[in-house]
C-alpha positions in Angstrom: 122.0 -108.3 201.3 118.3 -109.4 201.3 115.8 -108.8 198.5 114.7 -105.5 200.1 118.3 -104.1 199.8 118.2 -102.4 203.1 121.4 -100.9 204.3 122.8 -103.0 207.1 124.2 -100.8 209.9 125.6 -103.2 212.5 125.0 -106.6 211.0 121.8 -107.1 213.0 119.4 -104.2 212.3 118.4 -102.5 209.1 117.9 -98.9 208.2 114.4 -97.6 207.4 110.9 -98.5 208.2 109.6 -99.6 204.8 106.1 -100.7 203.8 107.3 -104.3 204.3 107.2 -103.8 208.0 103.5 -102.6 208.0 102.0 -105.3 205.8 102.8 -109.0 205.3 105.7 -110.3 203.3 104.8 -112.3 200.2 108.3 -112.9 198.8 111.3 -114.2 200.7 114.8 -114.3 199.2 118.4 -113.9 200.1 121.6 -113.4 198.0 124.4 -113.8 200.5 128.0 -112.7 200.6 130.6 -115.4 200.1 131.8 -115.3 203.7 128.4 -115.5 205.3 127.3 -118.9 206.6 123.9 -118.0 208.2 121.6 -115.0 207.7 118.3 -114.2 209.3 115.5 -112.7 207.2 114.8 -109.3 208.8 111.0 -109.6 208.9 108.7 -112.1 210.6 105.3 -110.9 209.3 104.8 -113.6 206.7 101.7 -114.9 205.0 100.5 -118.2 203.7 100.8 -118.1 199.9 104.1 -116.2 200.0 106.9 -117.3 197.7 110.1 -118.6 199.2 113.2 -118.5 196.9 116.1 -120.7 197.8 119.3 -120.5 195.7 121.6 -123.4 195.0 123.7 -124.5 198.0 121.3 -122.8 200.3 118.7 -124.0 202.8 115.9 -122.0 204.3 115.0 -122.9 207.9 111.6 -121.9 209.4 111.7 -121.4 213.2 108.5 -120.8 215.2 108.6 -120.4 219.0 112.2 -121.7 219.1 111.3 -124.9 217.3 112.3 -125.7 213.7 109.1 -126.0 211.7 110.6 -127.0 208.4 113.6 -126.8 206.1 113.4 -126.0 202.4 116.1 -126.8 199.8 116.9 -125.3 196.3 113.9 -123.9 194.3 110.9 -121.6 194.5 108.3 -122.7 197.1 104.8 -121.3 197.7 104.1 -121.5 201.4 101.0 -123.4 202.3 99.6 -125.6 205.0 100.5 -128.6 202.8 104.3 -128.0 202.6 104.6 -126.6 206.2 102.4 -129.1 208.1 104.0 -128.1 211.5 103.0 -124.5 210.9 99.4 -125.5 210.5 99.4 -126.8 214.1 101.4 -123.9 215.5 99.4 -121.0 214.0 96.0 -122.7 213.6 95.5 -121.8 210.0 91.9 -121.2 209.0 90.5 -122.2 205.6 90.9 -119.9 202.6 92.7 -116.6 202.0 96.3 -115.6 202.6 96.5 -116.2 206.3 99.1 -114.0 208.1 101.5 -115.6 210.5 104.9 -114.8 212.1 108.0 -117.0 211.9 111.7 -116.6 211.7 113.4 -117.5 208.4 117.1 -118.4 208.4 119.1 -118.9 205.3 122.0 -121.3 205.6 124.9 -121.4 203.1 126.0 -125.0 202.6 128.9 -124.5 200.3 132.4 -125.4 201.4 134.3 -122.4 202.8 138.0 -122.9 202.4 141.2 -121.0 203.3 140.2 -120.4 207.0 143.4 -119.7 208.8 144.5 -121.3 212.1 147.6 -120.9 214.2 148.8 -121.5 217.8 149.1 -118.1 219.5 151.4 -119.8 222.1 153.7 -122.8 221.6 152.2 -126.1 222.4 154.3 -128.5 224.5 154.7 -131.9 223.0 156.4 -134.7 225.0 158.9 -136.5 222.8 158.2 -140.2 223.1 161.8 -141.2 222.3 163.8 -138.8 224.4 161.3 -138.1 227.2 161.6 -134.2 227.0 159.0 -131.6 226.2 159.4 -129.6 223.0 157.5 -126.3 222.4 156.0 -126.4 218.9 154.0 -123.8 216.9 151.6 -124.9 214.1 150.0 -122.9 211.3 147.7 -123.8 208.4 144.2 -123.5 207.0 141.0 -125.5 206.9 137.7 -125.7 205.2 134.2 -126.1 206.7 130.8 -127.0 205.5 127.5 -126.9 207.4 125.9 -130.4 207.2 123.0 -130.0 209.6 121.3 -126.6 209.4 119.0 -127.2 212.3 121.7 -128.3 214.7 124.0 -125.4 213.6 121.4 -122.7 214.1 120.2 -124.1 217.5 123.7 -124.8 219.0 126.0 -122.2 217.4 124.1 -119.3 216.0 121.5 -118.8 218.7 120.0 -115.3 218.5 122.6 -113.8 216.1 121.2 -112.4 212.9 124.4 -113.1 210.9 127.1 -115.7 211.3 130.3 -115.5 209.1 133.4 -117.5 208.5 135.2 -115.1 210.9 132.7 -116.0 213.6 133.3 -119.8 213.1 137.0 -119.3 213.4 136.5 -117.4 216.7 134.0 -119.9 217.9 136.2 -123.0 217.3 139.8 -121.8 217.5 140.3 -123.0 221.1 138.8 -126.4 220.2 141.0 -126.7 217.1 144.1 -125.9 219.1 143.1 -128.4 221.8 142.5 -131.2 219.3 145.6 -130.3 217.4 147.8 -130.7 220.6 146.2 -134.0 221.7 146.2 -135.5 218.1 149.8 -134.7 217.4 150.8 -136.1 220.8 149.0 -139.4 220.1 150.3 -139.6 216.5 154.0 -139.4 217.5 153.4 -142.0 220.3 151.8 -144.4 217.8 154.4 -143.8 215.2 157.3 -143.8 217.7 159.0 -140.8 216.2 160.7 -137.9 217.7 159.1 -134.4 217.6 162.0 -133.0 215.6 161.2 -135.2 212.7 157.4 -134.5 212.7 157.6 -132.5 209.5 158.4 -135.6 207.5 154.9 -136.8 208.4 153.1 -133.5 208.1 150.4 -134.8 205.6 149.6 -137.8 207.8 149.5 -135.6 210.8 147.0 -133.2 209.1 144.7 -136.1 208.2 144.9 -137.5 211.7 144.0 -134.1 213.2 141.2 -133.5 210.7 139.5 -136.8 211.7 139.8 -136.0 215.4 138.3 -132.5 214.9 135.4 -133.9 212.8 134.4 -136.2 215.6 133.9 -133.1 217.8 132.4 -130.8 215.1 129.7 -133.4 214.0 127.5 -132.6 217.1 127.3 -128.9 215.9 126.2 -129.8 212.3 129.6 -128.9 210.9 132.3 -131.0 209.1 135.9 -130.2 208.3 136.1 -130.6 204.6 139.9 -130.0 204.5 142.7 -129.5 207.0 146.2 -128.5 205.9 149.2 -127.9 208.1 151.6 -125.5 206.4 154.2 -125.7 209.1 155.2 -127.3 212.4 158.0 -125.2 213.9 160.2 -125.7 216.9 162.9 -123.5 218.3 166.3 -125.1 217.5 167.8 -123.0 220.3 165.6 -124.6 222.9 167.8 -126.7 225.3 165.7 -129.8 224.9 165.8 -129.5 221.1 169.6 -129.1 221.4 169.8 -132.3 223.4 167.9 -134.3 220.8 169.8 -132.9 217.9 173.2 -133.5 219.6 172.1 -137.1 220.4 171.1 -137.7 216.8 174.4 -136.2 215.6 176.4 -138.5 217.8 174.4 -141.5 216.7 175.0 -140.6 213.0 178.7 -140.2 213.7 178.9 -143.7 215.3 177.0 -145.2 212.3 179.5 -143.6 209.9 182.5 -144.8 211.8 181.1 -148.3 212.2 180.9 -148.7 216.0 178.2 -148.7 218.6 177.6 -146.5 221.6 178.8 -149.4 223.9 182.0 -149.7 222.0 182.6 -146.0 222.2 182.2 -146.0 226.0 184.6 -149.0 226.2 187.1 -147.1 224.1 186.9 -144.1 226.5 187.6 -146.5 229.4 190.7 -147.9 227.7 192.0 -144.4 226.9 191.7 -143.4 230.5 193.5 -146.5 231.7 196.2 -146.0 229.1 196.9 -142.5 230.6 197.4 -143.9 234.1 200.9 -144.3 235.5 202.4 -147.8 236.0 202.8 -151.0 234.1 199.1 -151.4 233.6 198.9 -148.1 231.9 201.8 -148.8 229.7 200.4 -152.2 228.6 197.0 -150.6 227.9 198.7 -147.9 225.9 200.5 -150.6 223.8 197.2 -152.4 223.4 195.5 -149.1 222.3 198.2 -148.6 219.6 197.7 -152.1 218.3 193.9 -151.8 218.5 193.8 -148.5 216.6 196.1 -149.9 214.0 193.7 -152.7 213.2 190.4 -151.0 214.0 188.3 -151.1 217.1 186.1 -154.2 216.8 183.9 -156.2 219.1 186.5 -158.9 219.7 189.3 -156.5 220.5 187.1 -154.5 222.9 186.2 -157.7 224.8 189.9 -158.8 225.0 191.1 -155.4 226.3 188.2 -155.2 228.7 189.2 -158.6 230.1 192.9 -157.5 230.4 191.9 -154.4 232.3 189.9 -156.5 234.7 192.9 -158.9 235.4 195.2 -155.9 236.0 192.9 -154.3 238.6 194.3 -154.2 242.2 192.7 -157.0 244.2 191.9 -154.7 247.1 189.7 -152.4 245.1 186.0 -153.0 245.6 183.6 -152.5 242.8 180.6 -150.2 243.6 177.2 -151.8 243.9 174.9 -151.8 240.8 172.8 -148.6 240.4 169.1 -148.8 241.5 166.8 -150.1 238.8 164.0 -147.7 237.9 160.5 -149.0 238.0 159.2 -149.6 234.4 155.5 -149.2 233.7 153.9 -151.0 230.8 151.3 -148.6 229.2 148.5 -149.6 226.8 147.9 -146.8 224.3 145.7 -147.5 221.2 146.1 -151.2 221.7 149.9 -150.9 221.7 152.2 -151.5 224.7 154.9 -149.0 225.6 157.4 -149.0 228.4 158.1 -145.8 230.4 159.8 -144.9 233.7 158.0 -142.7 236.3 159.3 -139.3 235.0 158.1 -140.1 231.5 154.7 -141.2 232.9 154.4 -137.9 234.7 155.0 -135.9 231.5 152.6 -138.0 229.5 149.9 -137.3 232.2 150.6 -133.6 232.0 150.3 -133.6 228.2 147.0 -135.6 228.4 148.3 -138.6 226.5 147.8 -140.8 229.6 144.6 -140.3 231.5 143.0 -141.9 234.5 141.4 -144.7 232.4 144.7 -145.6 230.6 145.6 -149.3 231.5 149.0 -149.8 233.0 151.0 -152.7 234.5 154.3 -153.0 236.4 156.2 -155.9 238.0 154.4 -157.0 241.1 150.9 -156.2 239.9 148.5 -159.1 239.6 146.8 -157.6 236.5 146.4 -154.5 234.4 144.8 -151.6 236.2 143.7 -148.1 235.4 146.4 -145.4 235.9 144.1 -143.4 238.1 143.8 -146.4 240.5 147.6 -146.8 240.9 148.5 -145.2 244.3 151.8 -143.7 243.2 150.2 -142.0 240.2 147.1 -140.5 241.8 148.9 -137.3 243.0 150.1 -136.7 239.4 146.5 -136.6 238.1 145.5 -134.2 240.9 148.1 -131.8 239.6 146.8 -131.8 236.0 144.2 -129.0 235.3 141.0 -129.8 233.4 140.9 -128.9 229.7 140.1 -125.2 229.0 136.4 -124.3 228.3 135.3 -123.8 224.7 134.9 -120.1 224.0 
């Protein structure tokens, strides 16, 4: 692994007690494996005048007392007080000679590491913005990462580890990736106003949207997502909620093909029921149905037959009162207004698409207010658990 070619036993320690441990190191170099992101040079007994070799796409980071002393890029460097000014203060270098000093040297691989796999171990629940039901979805794909800030990455992620690989970064960030994936897809389908069952038609747009969201989080750790590809977004077609959506879409397609609307279909059902009733009204409605079917069910015919049915109703039959009107909330998401009833609002709160600071308005309110300040919504927020910790 390193220039001394010691056999690594557990990824942290090295076999043998070579002469290098007794004297002072005068040459520092590392030829890393492809999957290794950060590697710590095994010895700290260095000397002024030593040669530091940094290969292309590498950076060497000097750490003294937990503080980053300096970072060296590609090339061969002779360590001196001139090119490590911070070390001169830390170790109080005297004049002349090859002054010994101790420091940690970390090599950072700054190439782009691709084909890192991700997947949801459990289905993620996405609230369908068009049908108001939750759909369990699984997602799989791959991404590529690159270290952009060696100092931040070592201090915040690597810590005291001697070796950090692509496998480690997957383990470190998998929960964050899943969390951002869920939130980003939820926001995307709301903005686009599309149903979950059609999400695969937008898979490239979704991938770019998720990548940008993850990059905002990763930047603080000195890492960027160079690529993010979603290979599949799967939902169980046997799920009852999925069946509801698919059946609804099938009925809508049938109506479009046959040239009538949902309202006309319901009006036709009413007339068929009336035609089956006993008495003169039923017979007249049956005759009207025959005429109507002969010439096609149109808007004008539907209106005429509806009026006829109203005239023939017994006068002593009272119509039921109108059903109660559900409270409609106007919700401001990404500078776009949407309208939802209370059950839909509850599901959006549970999925995290609506938080306490989301602005809402309903009839009777003097002005827009935060959802968390609305009395009838406060209990809904109290039932939502906080986001899981990053492992």
